[in-house]
PAMILO-394671 format. One record per residue (C-alpha): residue in three letters; x, y, z. Coordinates in steps of 0.2 Angstrom, whole numbers, padded with zeros to 4 digits, always signed. Last residue first. Example, Ala and Ser with C-alpha at 12.3 -4.5 7.8 and 13.67 -1.06 7.14 Angstrom:
<pts>
SER+0068-0005+0036/ALA+0062-0022+0039/
</pts>
This chain:
<pts>
THR-0123-0149-0782/LEU-0141-0154-0781/PRO-0151-0142-0771/VAL-0154-0143-0752/ALA-0170-0137-0743/PRO-0168-0143-0725/ILE-0179-0156-0716/PHE-0178-0157-0697/PHE-0193-0167-0692/VAL-0203-0159-0678/GLY-0212-0164-0662/SER-0219-0154-0647/ASP-0225-0165-0633/ARG-0240-0159-0624/ASP-0243-0146-0610/GLY-0233-0132-0616/ASN-0219-0122-0608/HIS-0204-0131-0617/LYS-0190-0122-0609/ALA-0174-0113-0616/ASN-0183-0110-0633/VAL-0171-0115-0647/ALA-0159-0103-0656/HIS-0157-0095-0672/ILE-0146-0082-0681/VAL-0149-0083-0700/ASP-0134-0087-0711/SER-0141-0104-0717/HIS-0157-0096-0723/TRP-0172-0101-0712/TYR-0187-0113-0717/PHE-0203-0117-0707/GLN-0215-0130-0712/ASP-0233-0133-0707/GLY-0239-0151-0707/PRO-0246-0151-0689/LYS-0250-0133-0685/LEU-0237-0120-0681/ASP-0240-0105-0669/PRO-0228-0091-0673/LEU-0209-0094-0671/SER-0201-0087-0656/THR-0190-0071-0658/VAL-0172-0067-0655/THR-0173-0048-0654/ARG-0175-0043-0636/SER-0163-0055-0627/LEU-0152-0055-0642/GLN-0147-0037-0640/LEU-0138-0038-0657/HIS-0126-0025-0652/PRO-0119-0036-0638/HIS-0111-0049-0649/SER-0100-0059-0638/THR-0107-0054-0621/GLU-0126-0054-0626/SER-0123-0071-0633/MET-0118-0079-0650/GLU-0112-0095-0655/LEU-0103-0099-0672/THR-0104-0118-0674/SER-0089-0128-0668/ALA-0074-0138-0675/PRO-0062-0125-0670/ALA-0069-0111-0659/CYS-0079-0095-0663/GLY-0091-0085-0652/PRO-0080-0069-0653/PHE-0065-0071-0664/ARG-0050-0068-0653/SER-0033-0068-0660/GLN-0028-0051-0652/ASP-0018-0037-0660/LEU-0030-0031-0673/ASP-0044-0024-0661/LEU-0050-0008-0668/LYS-0060+0003-0656/TRP-0078+0003-0649/ASN-0085+0015-0636/ASP-0086+0029-0649/PHE-0098+0018-0659/ASP-0111+0018-0645/LEU-0116+0000-0638/ASN-0111+0003-0620/GLN-0114-0015-0615/PRO-0096-0019-0619/ASP-0091-0008-0604/GLN-0074+0000-0608/ARG-0065+0002-0624/ALA-0075-0012-0632/THR-0068-0022-0646/PHE-0067-0022-0665/PHE-0061-0032-0679/PRO-0069-0048-0673/ARG-0087-0040-0675/LEU-0085-0036-0694/ILE-0091-0053-0701/THR-0106-0054-0688/TYR-0111-0036-0690/ALA-0111-0038-0709/THR-0121-0054-0708/THR-0134-0046-0696/LEU-0136-0032-0709/ARG-0137-0042-0725/LEU-0150-0053-0716/ASP-0161-0038-0713/ILE-0171-0043-0697/PRO-0179-0060-0692/LEU-0168-0066-0678/VAL-0174-0083-0675/LYS-0182-0094-0661/LEU-0186-0113-0663/THR-0198-0124-0653/GLY-0200-0129-0635/GLU-0218-0123-0633/HIS-0213-0104-0634/SER-0225-0101-0649/LYS-0238-0115-0650/ILE-0233-0131-0658/PRO-0247-0143-0665/THR-0238-0160-0669/ILE-0228-0166-0684/ALA-0221-0149-0688/THR-0209-0149-0702/LEU-0192-0141-0700/GLY-0180-0132-0711/GLN-0162-0126-0714/TYR-0160-0117-0730/PRO-0145-0115-0741/ARG-0137-0132-0737/TYR-0121-0134-0747/VAL-0114-0151-0742/SER-0101-0153-0729/CYS-0111-0152-0713/GLY-0102-0155-0696/GLY-0109-0168-0685/ILE-0093-0170-0676/ALA-0082-0156-0683/GLY-0068-0161-0694/TYR-0058-0145-0693/LEU-0060-0136-0709/ASP-0079-0138-0710/PHE-0088-0126-0721/ASN-0076-0126-0735/ALA-0083-0114-0748/SER-0081-0116-0767/LEU-0100-0118-0770/ARG-0105-0104-0758/PRO-0096-0091-0770/THR-0109-0094-0783/VAL-0125-0096-0773/ASP-0131-0078-0773/PHE-0145-0077-0761/PRO-0136-0069-0747/ASP-0131-0054-0758/HIS-0120-0041-0750/LYS-0121-0024-0759/ARG-0127-0016-0743/TRP-0112-0021-0734/ASN-0100-0011-0745/GLY-0084-0009-0735/ASP-0073-0021-0745/LEU-0075-0034-0731/ILE-0094-0033-0733/HIS-0093-0034-0752/LYS-0082-0049-0752/TRP-0093-0059-0738/CYS-0096-0074-0749/SER-0077-0074-0754/ARG-0073-0079-0736/TYR-0081-0096-0738/GLY-0069-0099-0753/PRO-0054-0092-0745/ASP-0056-0102-0729/GLU-0051-0092-0713/TRP-0064-0079-0712/ARG-0080-0089-0712/GLU-0071-0105-0708/LEU-0069-0098-0690/SER-0087-0103-0686/GLY-0094-0118-0695/GLY-0110-0120-0705/ASP-0123-0116-0691/ILE-0127-0099-0684/HIS-0130-0097-0666/PRO-0141-0091-0652/GLY-0142-0103-0637/LEU-0147-0121-0639/ALA-0159-0126-0624/PHE-0162-0145-0626/SER-0160-0149-0608/GLU-0175-0137-0601/ASP-0189-0149-0604/GLY-0205-0144-0595/PRO-0217-0152-0608/LYS-0207-0166-0618/ARG-0198-0163-0634/HIS-0199-0174-0649/GLN-0185-0167-0661/VAL-0180-0179-0676/ARG-0164-0177-0684/ASP-0157-0175-0702/PHE-0155-0184-0719/TYR-0155-0173-0734/SER-0165-0178-0748/ILE-0162-0168-0764/PRO-0170-0153-0772/THR-0168-0151-0790/GLN-0173-0134-0798/LEU-0158-0125-0791/SER-0147-0136-0800/ILE-0128-0133-0796/GLU-0112-0134-0805/SER-0109-0116-0808/GLU-0105-0113-0827/SER-0118-0099-0828/ASP-0109-0089-0815/THR-0119-0076-0805/SER-0130-0089-0798/HIS-0148-0087-0791/LEU-0158-0091-0776/LEU-0176-0088-0774/GLY-0180-0103-0784/LEU-0173-0114-0770/LEU-0187-0108-0760/PHE-0200-0113-0773/LYS-0192-0129-0776/GLN-0192-0132-0757/SER-0211-0130-0756/ALA-0214-0141-0771/MET-0203-0154-0763/LEU-0214-0153-0747/ASN-0230-0154-0757/PRO-0223-0169-0767/HIS-0220-0179-0750/ALA-0202-0187-0752/ARG-0195-0179-0736/ALA-0210-0183-0726/GLU-0211-0202-0732/THR-0193-0204-0728/GLN-0195-0197-0711/ALA-0210-0208-0707/VAL-0202-0224-0713/SER-0186-0221-0702/ASN-0171-0215-0711/TYR-0162-0202-0700/PHE-0160-0207-0682/GLU-0151-0197-0669/TYR-0166-0192-0659/VAL-0168-0175-0650/GLN-0177-0175-0634/ILE-0169-0190-0626/ASP-0171-0193-0607/ASN-0155-0202-0602/GLN-0146-0199-0618/PRO-0148-0180-0618/PHE-0148-0179-0633/GLY-0150-0194-0645/LYS-0147-0213-0647/VAL-0159-0227-0652/LYS-0153-0244-0650/ASP-0160-0252-0633/LYS-0177-0243-0635/ASN-0179-0249-0653/ALA-0198-0254-0653/ASN-0203-0239-0642/VAL-0193-0227-0653/TYR-0201-0234-0669/GLU-0218-0233-0661/LEU-0215-0215-0656/ILE-0210-0211-0674/SER-0225-0219-0682/LYS-0237-0209-0670/GLU-0228-0193-0675/TRP-0229-0198-0693/GLU-0248-0201-0691/LEU-0250-0183-0684/ALA-0241-0177-0700/GLN-0253-0186-0711/ASN-0268-0180-0701/SER-0262-0162-0703/PRO-0260-0164-0722/LEU-0244-0156-0728/GLY-0243-0140-0737/GLY-0255-0131-0725/GLU-0244-0116-0720/ILE-0226-0112-0726/VAL-0217-0101-0713/CYS-0203-0091-0720/THR-0186-0084-0715/GLY-0171-0076-0723/THR-0177-0059-0716/ARG-0174-0049-0732/LYS-0177-0063-0744/ILE-0193-0068-0737/ARG-0199-0050-0735/GLU-0195-0048-0754/ILE-0205-0063-0759/LEU-0220-0056-0749/ASP-0219-0040-0758/ASP-0217-0049-0775/ASP-0233-0058-0773/VAL-0234-0077-0770/ARG-0248-0082-0782/GLY-0239-0096-0792/ASP-0254-0108-0790/LYS-0244-0121-0779/ILE-0235-0108-0770/GLN-0251-0098-0765/ASN-0259-0115-0761/PHE-0245-0118-0749/GLU-0250-0103-0739/VAL-0235-0091-0735/ARG-0230-0083-0719/PRO-0216-0070-0717/ILE-0208-0068-0700/MET-0208-0050-0694/ASP-0225-0053-0686/ALA-0215-0064-0674/GLY-0209-0049-0664/LYS-0216-0032-0670/GLU-0209-0021-0656/SER-0192-0030-0652/VAL-0191-0032-0671/GLU-0192-0014-0675/GLU-0181-0008-0661/VAL-0167-0020-0665/ALA-0168-0014-0683/LEU-0165+0004-0679/LYS-0150+0000-0668/LEU-0143-0011-0682/ASN-0144+0003-0694/VAL-0133+0014-0684/LEU-0121+0000-0679/VAL-0119-0005-0697/ASP-0115+0012-0702/ARG-0101+0014-0689/TRP-0094-0003-0694/THR-0093+0003-0712/GLU-0085+0018-0706/VAL-0071+0008-0698/LEU-0071-0005-0712/SER-0064+0008-0724/GLU-0047+0007-0717/LYS-0046-0011-0723/PHE-0043-0027-0713/LEU-0042-0044-0720/ASP-0023-0046-0719/LYS-0023-0039-0701/LYS-0037-0051-0696/LEU-0028-0066-0703/ASP-0011-0061-0695/VAL-0020-0061-0678/PHE-0027-0078-0682/ARG-0010-0084-0686/SER-0006-0081-0667/PRO-0015-0097-0663/LEU-0033-0096-0655/ALA-0037-0095-0636/VAL-0055-0101-0635/ASP-0068-0091-0627/ASP-0077-0101-0613/ASN-0080-0120-0614/GLY-0094-0127-0604/SER-0097-0142-0616/PHE-0115-0138-0620/ASN-0111-0120-0623/ASN-0097-0124-0635/PHE-0109-0132-0647/ALA-0106-0144-0661/SER-0105-0160-0650/ALA-0122-0156-0642/ILE-0131-0163-0658/SER-0124-0180-0654/GLY-0107-0188-0656/THR-0105-0200-0671/ASP-0086-0201-0670/LYS-0078-0195-0685/TYR-0065-0204-0697/VAL-0054-0198-0711/THR-0055-0180-0706/THR-0052-0167-0720/SER-0037-0156-0717/THR-0036-0139-0708/SER-0029-0146-0692/PHE-0027-0134-0677/GLY-0009-0134-0670/GLN+0003-0146-0678/VAL-0003-0160-0689/HIS+0008-0176-0687/SER-0004-0184-0674/ASN-0018-0181-0686/TYR-0012-0194-0698/LEU-0008-0207-0685/ARG-0025-0204-0676/SER-0034-0205-0693/MET-0025-0221-0698/GLN-0029-0229-0681/LYS-0048-0224-0683/LEU-0048-0232-0701/ILE-0040-0248-0694/GLU-0053-0249-0681/VAL-0067-0246-0694/SER-0060-0262-0703/VAL-0053-0261-0721/LYS-0059-0274-0733/PRO-0047-0279-0747/ARG-0052-0273-0765/LEU-0058-0287-0776/MET-0052-0286-0794/
</pts>
């Protein structure tokens, strides 16, 4: 039996009708989303300040709080201070680098694997031929030129990040056997504590993502420090919240960022964010299609103990400064269970971070530019890693990457 066709306009009307009956912030799945651009997920692109949240977020904080979290907060601040000094001294040397041949031959030693898991970051060198990567860049530029009246991106008047996902070059890169082998290696660092979990860590799937091709001098695509995968959902959604069980129980060192089991029941998008990701994406990734030197418009990351930065992020809403928030001493911080603020969070947004919202991270000292990348090099970062984009492209040629995350079959 043939089903009647439903027009996009009817779907829009159905969505508006449904959402008009939802009071406050909707926690249901959106029927229709506008396409938007990469800017749609970020408050700092729209100029929004801290969002006033409903009173139920006060109740949520009180429900989650345990007395043991005060001492946990103290311990986290002590260790974070040490970690800040280390990364500010070592910079990009904190980011592990692996040669693809080590992966292919099974020669990645335990110490290197431990560094990858500790920081949640990894550069993979030499997996994709440089000449092939440069051909992909050429193909992308030809594609853009042939479709000038159709391509979209950010900013629309001088695009640096393109909103197309299925060009020939992107498809070839995602399907390249060496890229897939790299992703299998990284997915193999994950594990499940439930043998019945519906996930195959040996089966990477193709995830369609954007293209960045940034011009020298560009200052428009300057994403501040953030973590993708929603914001308020980390505390509000029971499945997502279970990822931080040990942290909220006061045992942050027992937190395991590489246990996939609780992630599979998490809802990363309660508010129908434009461009929100609904699939479990354990590693975000990029593949260089041009030479990219450090500070040439590429990514920046915070490469310190992932358990520690996650613990700080999850505990931050429960505390506020007594006086100047730049006074980072434990004694200057008190419990905050009577305000609905979740610093850096807003509905339908990513979790943004700044020197004001998360001062103990000292982001101006700790968020570190990637090391130099050659065409064909890959970089991956765990979904909980704090990352940003260089505020300005200080190089003398375009810098291009395909965003290709490592995503398992679920």
